[in-house]
DRENKOL-908182 format. One line per 2 residues: for each residue x, z, y of C-alpha. Coordinates in nm, 2 decimals, decimal comma. Layout:
BEGIN
X Z Y  ...
# end
This chain:
BEGIN
-0,71 -0,16 0,63  -0,62 0,18 0,49
-0,93 0,32 0,64  -1,15 0,18 0,37
-0,99 0,31 0,08  -1,19 0,52 -0,17
-0,93 0,78 -0,14  -1,08 0,86 0,20
-1,40 0,97 0,03  -1,19 1,29 -0,01
-1,37 1,38 0,31  -1,62 1,60 0,16
-1,83 1,61 0,47  -1,86 1,25 0,50
-1,95 1,18 0,14  -2,24 1,44 0,14
-2,37 1,27 0,46  -2,36 0,94 0,28
-2,58 1,09 0,01  -2,82 1,29 0,23
-2,88 1,00 0,46  -2,95 0,70 0,21
-3,31 0,75 0,31  -3,22 0,65 0,68
-3,09 0,32 0,57  -3,42 0,26 0,39
-3,62 0,36 0,72  -3,39 0,08 0,90
-3,52 -0,17 0,66  -3,87 -0,11 0,80
-3,77 -0,09 1,16  -3,90 -0,32 1,42
-3,71 -0,65 1,48  -3,75 -0,77 1,83
-3,46 -0,98 1,92  -3,33 -0,80 2,20
-3,47 -0,44 2,14  -3,41 -0,18 1,88
-3,68 0,10 1,80  -3,61 0,40 1,58
-3,88 0,64 1,50  -3,79 1,01 1,58
-3,62 1,22 1,47  -3,26 1,09 1,48
-3,07 1,38 1,33  -2,70 1,25 1,33
-2,48 1,11 1,61  -2,40 0,78 1,41
-2,75 0,67 1,41  -2,80 0,72 1,78
-2,89 0,46 2,03  -2,55 0,34 2,15
-2,48 0,31 2,54  -2,18 0,25 2,73
-2,00 0,07 3,03  -1,66 -0,01 2,87
-1,50 0,32 2,96  -1,76 0,57 2,91
-2,02 0,56 2,62  -2,31 0,76 2,51
-2,51 0,82 2,19  -2,88 0,90 2,23
-3,03 1,10 1,97  -3,25 1,42 1,88
-3,57 1,56 1,76  -3,85 1,75 1,86
-3,80 1,83 2,25  -3,41 1,84 2,22
-3,24 1,53 2,31  -2,87 1,48 2,29
-2,66 1,26 2,47  -2,31 1,25 2,30
-2,04 1,15 2,57  -1,72 0,95 2,53
-1,46 0,80 2,73  -1,21 0,56 2,59
-0,88 0,70 2,76  -0,93 1,07 2,63
-0,64 1,09 2,38  -0,42 1,35 2,24
-0,10 1,15 2,22  0,14 1,43 2,04
0,33 1,29 1,76  0,42 1,49 1,44
0,79 1,62 1,48  0,90 1,42 1,17
0,81 1,09 1,34  1,07 1,20 1,62
1,35 1,23 1,38  1,64 0,98 1,38
1,58 0,88 1,02  1,22 0,82 1,06
1,28 0,45 1,05  1,27 0,12 0,87
1,60 0,17 0,71  1,46 0,49 0,54
1,16 0,32 0,43  1,37 0,03 0,27
1,59 0,31 0,09  1,30 0,50 -0,05
1,14 0,18 -0,18  1,46 0,08 -0,35
1,46 0,44 -0,51  1,10 0,40 -0,60
1,06 0,76 -0,43  0,68 0,78 -0,37
0,69 1,15 -0,31  0,94 1,13 -0,01
0,76 0,84 0,13  0,44 1,03 0,14
0,59 1,31 0,29  0,77 1,12 0,57
0,50 0,87 0,65  0,16 0,94 0,51
0,11 1,34 0,48  0,16 1,37 0,86
-0,12 1,16 0,93  -0,35 1,33 0,68
-0,24 1,69 0,74  -0,18 1,69 1,14
-0,49 1,65 1,34  -0,30 1,49 1,63
-0,26 1,20 1,77  -0,61 1,15 1,79
-0,91 1,02 2,00  -1,09 1,30 2,15
-1,47 1,36 2,16  -1,59 1,41 2,53
-1,88 1,66 2,47  -2,27 1,67 2,43
-2,51 1,70 2,69  -2,83 1,88 2,54
-3,15 1,83 2,72  -3,43 2,09 2,63
-3,77 1,93 2,73  -4,09 2,10 2,78
-4,25 2,20 2,46  -4,53 1,94 2,52
-4,26 1,66 2,51  -4,18 1,58 2,15
-3,98 1,27 2,07  -4,16 1,00 1,92
-3,95 0,69 1,94  -3,60 0,60 2,05
-3,55 0,25 2,18  -3,26 0,05 2,32
-3,34 -0,26 2,55  -3,03 -0,47 2,50
-3,09 -0,72 2,79  -3,12 -0,43 3,06
-2,89 -0,18 2,84  -3,14 0,08 2,88
-3,18 0,36 2,64  -3,52 0,54 2,62
-3,73 0,81 2,43  -4,09 0,78 2,40
-4,24 1,12 2,45  -4,59 1,26 2,34
-4,61 1,34 2,72  -4,40 1,15 2,93
-4,07 0,93 2,88  -3,69 0,96 2,91
-3,48 0,67 3,03  -3,10 0,64 3,07
-2,84 0,38 3,13  -2,46 0,39 3,19
-2,41 0,20 3,50  -2,22 -0,13 3,45
-2,07 -0,12 3,81  -2,03 0,26 3,86
-1,86 0,51 3,65  -2,19 0,73 3,60
-2,47 0,76 3,37  -2,83 0,79 3,50
-3,13 0,97 3,34  -3,48 1,00 3,43
-3,73 1,23 3,27  -4,09 1,19 3,36
-4,28 1,51 3,32  -4,18 1,89 3,34
-3,81 1,92 3,45  -3,58 1,99 3,15
-3,31 2,25 3,10  -2,97 2,11 3,02
-2,63 2,25 2,89  -2,30 2,11 2,75
-2,16 2,17 2,41  -1,79 2,16 2,36
-1,68 1,97 2,07  -1,57 2,19 1,78
-1,31 1,96 1,65  -1,11 2,02 1,97
-1,03 2,37 1,78  -0,81 2,20 1,53
-0,58 2,07 1,80  -0,52 2,43 1,94
-0,67 2,38 2,28  -0,78 2,68 2,50
-1,18 2,71 2,53  -1,35 2,48 2,78
-1,44 2,62 3,11  -1,81 2,62 3,20
-1,97 2,64 3,54  -2,27 2,57 3,74
-2,38 2,57 4,08  -2,73 2,47 4,20
-2,86 2,20 3,98  -2,50 2,09 3,90
-2,36 2,22 3,56  -2,00 2,12 3,42
-1,75 2,16 3,13  -1,37 2,12 3,19
-1,15 2,10 2,90  -0,76 2,14 2,93
-0,54 1,97 2,65  -0,19 2,08 2,56
-0,04 1,76 2,69  -0,15 1,81 3,04
-0,47 1,59 3,03  -0,76 1,76 3,17
-1,12 1,64 3,17  -1,46 1,72 3,33
-1,80 1,65 3,22  -2,04 1,69 3,51
-2,44 1,67 3,52  -2,66 1,73 3,82
-3,02 1,71 3,85  -3,27 1,62 4,11
-3,65 1,69 4,05  -3,92 1,51 4,26
-4,25 1,37 4,24  -4,33 1,46 3,86
-3,99 1,35 3,73  -3,62 1,44 3,72
-3,35 1,23 3,77  -3,00 1,32 3,63
-2,64 1,19 3,70  -2,35 1,24 3,45
-2,00 1,15 3,50  -1,69 1,20 3,26
-1,38 1,21 3,47  -1,02 1,30 3,39
-0,67 1,34 3,53  -0,63 0,98 3,48
-0,87 0,96 3,78  -0,76 1,23 4,01
-0,57 1,55 4,00  -0,90 1,72 4,02
-1,14 1,58 3,77  -1,41 1,81 3,84
-1,42 1,77 4,22  -1,43 1,40 4,17
-1,70 1,44 3,90  -1,93 1,64 4,13
-1,88 1,39 4,40  -1,98 1,10 4,17
-2,29 1,26 4,04  -2,40 1,38 4,39
-2,35 1,02 4,53  -2,55 0,86 4,25
-2,85 1,10 4,29  -2,85 1,01 4,68
-2,88 0,66 4,57  -3,12 0,74 4,29
-3,21 0,60 3,96  -3,39 0,27 4,07
-3,12 0,19 4,33  -2,84 0,24 4,09
-3,00 0,04 3,83  -3,02 -0,28 4,04
-2,67 -0,40 4,02  -2,66 -0,26 3,66
-2,94 -0,51 3,59  -2,77 -0,79 3,75
-2,45 -0,74 3,58  -2,62 -0,75 3,23
-2,81 -1,06 3,34  -2,50 -1,24 3,41
-2,38 -1,12 3,09  -2,65 -1,24 2,88
-2,66 -1,58 3,07  -2,32 -1,65 2,95
-2,46 -1,80 2,62  -2,75 -1,79 2,39
-2,82 -1,84 2,01  -3,15 -1,88 1,85
-3,19 -1,88 1,47  -3,50 -1,84 1,26
-3,38 -1,53 1,09  -3,53 -1,20 1,26
-3,27 -0,97 1,09  -2,97 -1,17 1,16
-3,08 -1,27 1,51  -3,12 -0,90 1,59
-2,80 -0,82 1,46  -2,63 -1,09 1,65
-2,78 -0,99 1,98  -2,68 -0,62 1,91
-2,31 -0,71 1,84  -2,30 -0,92 2,15
-2,44 -0,63 2,34  -2,15 -0,41 2,19
-1,91 -0,64 2,36  -2,08 -0,57 2,70
-2,10 -0,18 2,64  -1,76 -0,12 2,49
-1,51 -0,37 2,61  -1,45 -0,42 3,00
-1,16 -0,50 3,22  -0,98 -0,20 3,34
-1,08 0,02 3,04  -0,92 0,05 2,68
-1,01 -0,21 2,42  -1,22 -0,13 2,13
-1,06 0,11 1,87  -1,24 0,19 1,53
-1,57 0,34 1,69  -1,55 0,20 2,03
-1,68 0,44 2,30  -1,90 0,63 2,04
-1,67 0,90 1,90  -1,80 1,13 1,64
-2,00 1,43 1,73  -2,07 1,65 1,45
-1,81 1,92 1,50  -1,51 1,73 1,37
-1,26 1,48 1,50  -1,32 1,10 1,48
-1,27 0,92 1,13  -0,92 0,82 1,10
-0,82 0,94 1,45  -1,04 0,67 1,62
-0,73 0,49 1,64  -0,63 0,11 1,68
-0,59 -0,04 1,35  -0,40 -0,36 1,37
-0,41 -0,46 1,00  -0,76 -0,62 1,04
-0,99 -0,39 1,25  -0,88 -0,48 1,62
-0,81 -0,85 1,54  -1,17 -0,89 1,39
-1,34 -0,70 1,66  -1,20 -0,95 1,91
-1,25 -1,26 1,70  -1,61 -1,36 1,81
-1,58 -1,33 2,19  -1,44 -1,68 2,25
-1,71 -1,87 2,11  -1,97 -1,66 2,27
-1,76 -1,72 2,62  -1,72 -1,34 2,67
-1,36 -1,38 2,81  -1,37 -1,08 3,02
-1,43 -0,85 2,70  -1,16 -1,04 2,54
-0,93 -1,03 2,80  -0,95 -0,65 2,78
-0,76 -0,65 2,44  -0,51 -0,91 2,56
-0,43 -0,73 2,88  -0,38 -0,40 2,70
-0,14 -0,56 2,44  0,04 -0,73 2,74
0,08 -0,40 2,92  0,21 -0,25 2,61
0,50 -0,49 2,54  0,76 -0,24 2,68
0,65 0,01 2,43  0,65 -0,26 2,15
1,00 -0,36 2,25  1,11 0,00 2,23
0,95 0,05 1,88  1,13 -0,27 1,75
1,47 -0,12 1,85  1,43 0,23 1,77
1,22 0,19 1,44  1,33 -0,15 1,30
1,67 -0,18 1,48  1,59 -0,54 1,59
1,54 -0,72 1,93  1,19 -0,84 2,01
0,87 -0,64 2,01  0,68 -0,47 1,71
0,30 -0,37 1,72  0,24 -0,07 1,51
0,00 -0,14 1,25  -0,18 0,18 1,33
-0,16 0,31 1,69  -0,24 0,55 1,95
-0,39 0,44 2,30  -0,05 0,40 2,42
0,08 0,22 2,15  0,27 0,47 1,95
0,27 0,47 1,58  0,04 0,70 1,38
0,17 0,58 1,06  -0,02 0,65 0,73
0,01 0,42 0,44  0,36 0,29 0,54
0,31 -0,05 0,37  0,04 -0,15 0,61
0,07 0,11 0,91  0,42 0,02 0,96
0,41 -0,36 0,86  0,60 -0,57 1,12
0,38 -0,88 1,09  0,05 -0,73 1,19
0,15 -0,81 1,55  0,14 -1,17 1,48
-0,22 -1,15 1,39  -0,28 -0,97 1,73
-0,10 -1,27 1,87  -0,38 -1,49 1,74
-0,60 -1,34 2,00  -0,36 -1,46 2,28
-0,36 -1,80 2,12  -0,73 -1,83 2,08
-0,78 -1,71 2,45  -0,56 -2,00 2,55
-0,72 -2,27 2,33  -1,09 -2,16 2,44
-1,01 -2,13 2,82  -0,76 -2,44 2,82
-0,57 -2,21 3,08  -0,21 -2,35 3,09
-0,10 -2,07 3,33  -0,22 -1,82 3,08
-0,03 -1,99 2,80  0,28 -2,00 3,05
0,27 -1,63 3,15  0,10 -1,45 2,87
0,05 -1,63 2,54  0,38 -1,78 2,45
0,59 -1,51 2,58  0,41 -1,24 2,42
0,39 -1,40 2,08  0,74 -1,53 2,11
0,87 -1,18 2,14  0,67 -1,04 1,85
0,78 -1,34 1,63  1,13 -1,31 1,74
1,14 -0,93 1,59  1,01 -1,06 1,25
1,25 -1,34 1,25  1,52 -1,09 1,32
1,42 -0,88 1,03  1,43 -1,18 0,79
1,78 -1,26 0,93  1,89 -0,92 0,84
1,78 -0,97 0,48  1,99 -1,30 0,49
2,29 -1,12 0,61  2,26 -0,85 0,37
2,25 -1,10 0,08  2,54 -1,30 0,23
2,33 -1,61 0,18  2,40 -1,95 0,36
2,25 -2,03 0,70  1,99 -2,27 0,51
1,86 -1,99 0,29  1,49 -1,94 0,26
1,35 -1,66 0,50  1,24 -1,34 0,33
1,13 -1,01 0,47  1,32 -0,70 0,35
0,98 -0,54 0,25  0,64 -0,70 0,20
0,30 -0,59 0,13  -0,07 -0,73 0,15
-0,34 -0,49 0,29  -0,43 -0,30 0,09
-0,39 -0,40 -0,26  -0,26 -0,11 -0,48
-0,35 0,11 -0,19  -0,06 0,38 -0,13
0,13 0,33 -0,46  0,48 0,20 -0,50
0,32 -0,10 -0,67  0,18 -0,19 -0,30
0,55 -0,30 -0,21  0,50 -0,66 -0,30
0,78 -0,90 -0,39  0,86 -1,07 -0,03
0,69 -1,26 0,12  0,33 -1,18 0,02
0,09 -1,44 0,12  -0,03 -1,21 0,37
0,31 -1,19 0,54  0,39 -1,55 0,47
0,06 -1,68 0,63  0,10 -1,48 0,94
0,48 -1,59 0,99  0,39 -1,95 0,91
0,11 -1,97 1,15  0,31 -1,78 1,44
0,61 -2,03 1,40  0,37 -2,34 1,41
0,17 -2,20 1,68  0,49 -2,14 1,90
0,60 -2,47 1,84  0,29 -2,62 1,95
0,28 -2,40 2,25  0,64 -2,49 2,36
0,54 -2,86 2,32  0,26 -2,81 2,58
0,51 -2,60 2,81  0,78 -2,89 2,78
1,02 -2,64 2,61  1,16 -2,91 2,36
1,46 -2,70 2,25  1,24 -2,41 2,18
0,97 -2,62 1,98  1,27 -2,75 1,78
1,39 -2,40 1,69  1,05 -2,27 1,58
0,98 -2,59 1,37  1,33 -2,53 1,20
1,26 -2,18 1,12  0,91 -2,25 0,99
1,08 -2,52 0,75  1,29 -2,24 0,60
0,99 -2,04 0,47  0,92 -2,03 0,10
0,60 -2,18 -0,03  0,29 -1,96 -0,07
0,19 -1,80 -0,41  -0,06 -2,04 -0,58
-0,12 -1,97 -0,93  -0,17 -2,25 -1,20
-0,53 -2,26 -1,13  -0,48 -2,33 -0,75
-0,59 -1,99 -0,64  -0,41 -1,82 -0,37
-0,24 -1,47 -0,49  -0,10 -1,18 -0,35
0,26 -1,24 -0,39  0,51 -1,37 -0,64
0,38 -1,31 -1,00  0,07 -1,12 -0,87
-0,23 -1,35 -0,90  -0,58 -1,27 -0,75
-0,70 -1,08 -1,05  -0,93 -0,81 -0,92
-1,21 -0,76 -0,66  -1,04 -0,65 -0,34
-1,18 -0,53 -0,01  -0,94 -0,69 0,22
-0,92 -1,06 0,20  -0,56 -1,06 0,29
-0,45 -1,34 0,05  -0,68 -1,59 0,22
-0,52 -1,56 0,57  -0,39 -1,92 0,54
-0,78 -2,03 0,52  -0,94 -1,78 0,78
-0,89 -1,67 1,02  -0,56 -1,86 1,06
-0,69 -2,20 0,95  -0,35 -2,34 0,84
-0,51 -2,45 0,53  -0,83 -2,63 0,58
-1,08 -2,87 0,43  -0,97 -3,16 0,64
-0,62 -3,15 0,50  -0,49 -3,29 0,17
-0,66 -3,32 -0,14  -0,44 -3,04 -0,29
-0,54 -2,82 0,01  -0,90 -2,87 -0,08
-0,85 -2,78 -0,43  -0,67 -2,46 -0,34
-0,97 -2,38 -0,11  -1,22 -2,45 -0,36
-1,04 -2,26 -0,66  -0,96 -1,94 -0,42
-1,31 -1,93 -0,29  -1,47 -1,95 -0,63
-1,25 -1,70 -0,78  -1,32 -1,45 -0,52
-1,70 -1,50 -0,56  -1,63 -1,48 -0,95
-1,46 -1,14 -0,93  -1,74 -0,99 -0,76
-1,78 -0,75 -0,47  -1,77 -0,40 -0,64
-1,45 -0,31 -0,46  -1,55 -0,45 -0,13
-1,64 -0,26 0,19  -1,90 -0,37 0,45
-1,66 -0,60 0,65  -1,56 -0,76 0,33
-1,91 -0,92 0,32  -1,91 -1,07 0,68
-1,56 -1,17 0,66  -1,64 -1,37 0,34
-1,93 -1,51 0,52  -1,70 -1,63 0,79
-1,48 -1,78 0,52  -1,77 -1,96 0,35
-1,88 -2,11 0,67  -1,51 -2,23 0,75
-1,48 -2,41 0,41  -1,84 -2,57 0,42
-2,03 -2,34 0,21  -2,35 -2,28 0,43
-2,58 -2,12 0,17  -2,30 -1,88 0,06
-2,23 -1,79 0,41  -2,59 -1,71 0,48
-2,61 -1,51 0,14  -2,31 -1,27 0,21
-2,42 -1,23 0,58  -2,76 -1,13 0,45
-2,60 -0,88 0,21  -2,40 -0,75 0,48
-2,69 -0,69 0,71  -2,90 -0,54 0,46
-2,67 -0,30 0,30  -2,39 -0,23 0,54
-2,53 -0,10 0,85  -2,67 0,20 0,97
-3,02 0,26 1,12  -2,88 0,16 1,47
-2,68 -0,13 1,35  -2,33 0,04 1,33
-2,13 -0,11 1,03  -2,08 0,13 0,75
-1,82 0,08 0,49  -2,03 0,16 0,20
-2,35 0,04 0,05  -2,62 0,21 0,22
-2,92 0,12 0,01  -2,79 0,15 -0,34
-2,83 -0,22 -0,40  -2,52 -0,23 -0,61
-2,33 -0,45 -0,41  -2,01 -0,23 -0,40
-1,91 0,08 -0,56  -1,85 0,27 -0,24
-2,15 0,45 -0,10  -1,98 0,63 0,19
-2,09 0,59 0,54  -1,80 0,62 0,80
-1,86 0,36 1,04  -1,61 0,13 1,21
-1,70 -0,19 1,43  -1,51 -0,50 1,29
-1,78 -0,56 1,02  -2,03 -0,60 1,32
-1,80 -0,85 1,51  -1,73 -1,05 1,20
-2,09 -1,08 1,13  -2,14 -1,23 1,48
-1,85 -1,48 1,41  -1,99 -1,57 1,08
-2,30 -1,71 1,27  -2,05 -1,90 1,50
-1,88 -2,04 1,20  -2,21 -2,18 1,09
-2,30 -2,31 1,42  -2,01 -2,43 1,59
-1,65 -2,50 1,48  -1,37 -2,63 1,71
-1,04 -2,58 1,53  -0,76 -2,86 1,51
-0,89 -3,01 1,82  -1,24 -3,16 1,69
-1,56 -2,99 1,79  -1,82 -2,98 1,49
-2,20 -2,91 1,56  -2,37 -2,73 1,28
-2,08 -2,77 1,04  -2,23 -2,50 0,79
-2,57 -2,42 0,89  -2,80 -2,34 0,59
-3,08 -2,55 0,49  -3,27 -2,21 0,53
-3,22 -2,25 0,91  -3,38 -2,57 0,96
-3,46 -2,50 1,34  -3,17 -2,38 1,54
-3,05 -2,37 1,91  -2,75 -2,26 2,08
-2,68 -2,29 2,44  -2,34 -2,26 2,63
-2,13 -2,16 2,33  -1,76 -2,24 2,39
-1,54 -2,47 2,20  -1,16 -2,51 2,21
-1,02 -2,72 2,48  -1,22 -2,58 2,76
-1,57 -2,72 2,66  -1,92 -2,56 2,69
-2,13 -2,67 2,41  -2,53 -2,65 2,36
-2,71 -2,82 2,06  -3,05 -2,81 1,89
-3,15 -2,89 1,53  -3,50 -2,95 1,41
-3,62 -2,98 1,07  -3,24 -2,97 0,93
-3,13 -3,25 1,16  -2,93 -3,23 1,51
-3,18 -3,35 1,78  -2,95 -3,30 2,10
-2,60 -3,20 2,20  -2,47 -3,12 2,55
-2,10 -3,08 2,61  -1,95 -2,99 2,96
-1,57 -3,00 3,03  -1,55 -2,67 3,19
-1,18 -2,70 3,21  -1,01 -3,04 3,20
-0,61 -2,92 3,25  -0,56 -2,85 2,88
-0,21 -3,00 2,90  -0,18 -3,06 3,26
-0,38 -3,39 3,25  -0,65 -3,50 3,48
-0,91 -3,53 3,20  -0,99 -3,35 2,87
-1,03 -3,56 2,57  -1,33 -3,45 2,38
-1,32 -3,54 2,00  -1,66 -3,46 1,86
-1,74 -3,49 1,49  -2,06 -3,72 1,45
-2,34 -3,47 1,50  -2,62 -3,72 1,42
-2,49 -3,88 1,10  -2,64 -4,08 0,94
-2,84 -4,17 1,24  -2,70 -4,35 1,53
-2,63 -4,18 1,86  -2,75 -4,25 2,23
-2,51 -4,13 2,50  -2,55 -4,08 2,87
-2,19 -4,19 2,95  -2,00 -4,52 2,91
-1,66 -4,52 2,74  -1,76 -4,34 2,42
-1,55 -4,47 2,13  -1,55 -4,39 1,78
-1,26 -4,32 1,53  -1,37 -4,27 1,18
-1,64 -3,98 1,18  -1,55 -3,87 1,53
-1,64 -3,98 1,87  -1,37 -4,00 2,13
-1,48 -3,93 2,51  -1,25 -3,86 2,82
-1,42 -3,60 3,04  -1,32 -3,51 3,39
-1,37 -3,15 3,49  -1,73 -3,06 3,53
-1,83 -3,39 3,37  -2,11 -3,36 3,12
-2,17 -3,57 2,79  -2,53 -3,57 2,66
-2,64 -3,74 2,33  -2,94 -3,77 2,12
-3,01 -3,92 1,78  -3,15 -4,28 1,82
-3,52 -4,27 1,79  -3,55 -3,91 1,90
# end
């Protein structure tokens, strides 16, 4: 993930902010920790410490000081999609990359592929603007709060109160100020000046004020606010509209805010609250660790606030774009060498399938663009996902080793696979998951076939990519072009071919399954050193602390190498885990800690999982919970101290909790498989497991008391029943079950369940 390189500390403004705001991280440590509420003592002086609000398409950040309250506005589809001219030249392609690598011509590689990303402002996500409320002088901000359950932001004032929500069902935000009527105005983002846009048009009529911004590409957007004072309070409605909605976004915005004010704050809030009640009822986790509990709930809230059907999926900063006079860090784009995949890793277990389907539908709809990119850039049939991309799927380039690696799309394909496995939806498998992953894998296979043809090797030759890398070892140097295949690339290709074979079996595509398995058999072995440690690539052992755990992809998140394999597999897992721990965390970023907590949970190291999760939560989040790349409290956990935020570290922390409480890879459900002894009392309700199961369980004094499993979907392979395989959750005690026909095979219980049928078990004597 290029975005986490120390090189980017060269952004002097961000570095200075990181130094100036170390006290804010300290303030966060002392913040109140209610499970579903966040309270931040005023003032909040920066946008990235604000209270985050959103409804998937539109986002807001609530912050300020004194009697000035800011609402920074964002909308997920506001983008400048222009590409630098060099990207449009005929020789801006994979063939040129291969030639430059062969020549070891770093200067030309940087000029063509990296410099445009750094030196040209576009393409980029666009900030929406800032609504500035000036309250009566008697109304000074005392405390900012977020009620996660109601998705309600508020400001406690010395006299009165301000409340706001971004409607979950209507494209507007509502505010209510109790006390004297405020004045209000919009600020145009100064960062837009870097893009050559004309000044925004401001206007007002009565109690309605607006800002309209025209971009160079034809996109126009409007930010509109209207107010209605009555009975000692002022209600305001805000809308962000664009030509993506209508030819006249200002007229549409005015219509929306007027209609919202006719309904009023309370009436508009009722369906909003119902939406959020349904959201929170999906699942529930209760753990005896207030800070981790609070963060888990907050990250789950992020899914509801930032990822909805019909809206773009979550990019680097979600719907909370930078508002300090600049453009969003790293263009606010879609990084597919870790960020997007890890952002959408936790939703299946939480049962948040609508939020996750947003990412899947987005990538499905971009398949024509990915086919075009495969043909024009790589000269192969199939589809390739740009490793770093705009909203419309165009490549933004950057460090070419990773931004233009063709294997990143295979990792995106894991989201399709997991969605199928957790929902057990065979039609989704047939119509979406298998076709999408097949096309992306075909492009990579074709690239490997090109190399075979170039070397005039026989048909039985091993399959190698022409170029290989491993995010982001050796950063942007020529050394970063590794001997093919790196363990990162190999793990993804091996997983994709094996997964496609399994999918083809389920779909009765015997010839296809045979073909995928034959290709998989031609892959070389992974690089494992003499100490059984997974390395980066041939002759490149794991010899340094490294932020991106790319060499461990076999273990997590792909899971093709696991602790229930051979003794050799377990030896490699143990040695690799211990070596990473031994090398230390100085070169890590925040997400490295939450990812390593996931790895620890997956390999059965519960105490280490909790240790690294605690380190992440205490040192690598800002006051408002946003994941920051650098160590914010100076704990010595990492050399990097910078503060730009991205969201994947947050979602990895949520997934780490899941790995500790419930695992279901490989067709077996494991309850409390890696739960720390420091969490003796834990309960979760309605979490999801692969195979279409809904699982609830409770643990008291370190022992599992009760398990409840419902077969939500029993058509996993077209069969009438789902076969539940459950690792004994009560051992060494015996179990009592509510159903007949429960059999045992080794350490597992085997139970056929019809759709909607429920298995309940307790430990004998409980």
